[in-house]
N, C-alpha and C positions, 0 to 999 in steps of 0.2 A: 636576770643575772647575766653578767658579761661572760663571754667565752674566754677561757684561759688559753694563752699561747702555748703551743707545744714546745718541747725541749729542742727539737730540730730547728724550729724557726728562730729561737734565741741564738743557737750556734751559728746559723747563717748570718744573722745580724752582726754578731761579733766579728766574723770573718770580713764582712763588708766594711765594718767600722775600722778594722785594722788596715784594710786596703785603702780606705778613703783618706787616711792620714798621709798617704804618699802623693796626694794631689794638692795643688795650690792655685788660688785665684790670683791672676796677675793683671794689673791695670797699668796701661802705658799711655802717656799723652802723646798725641800726634798733632802737629801744626798743619793747618790747611794752607797749601801754597797760594790759593786764590784770595782768601779773605784774611788769612793770618790768625784765624780763630783756632782755639785748641779743641780737639775732640779726644775722646777716651776709647781705647780699644781694650776690651776685657776678654779674658780667655782663661779657662781652667786647664792647666798643664801639669804634667808630672814633675815632681820636685827636682828631678835630675835635669830637666830641660828648661828650667826657668831662665838661666843665663843665655841660652840660645834664643829664646823668645824675646828677651830684652835687647839682644844684639842686632836684631833685624832692623 
């Protein structure tokens, strides 16, 4: 028989899920100066800082 999750564990998971909605995965293309090929920079940033990441 499987072990039941405690009520406290469920509450922590809800808090973590609510906080996780504030983060976004941002993918930016960067062109190599040597070869001209494109590479991708991926980063998980807070939703308030997305425009700062893309402005770099």
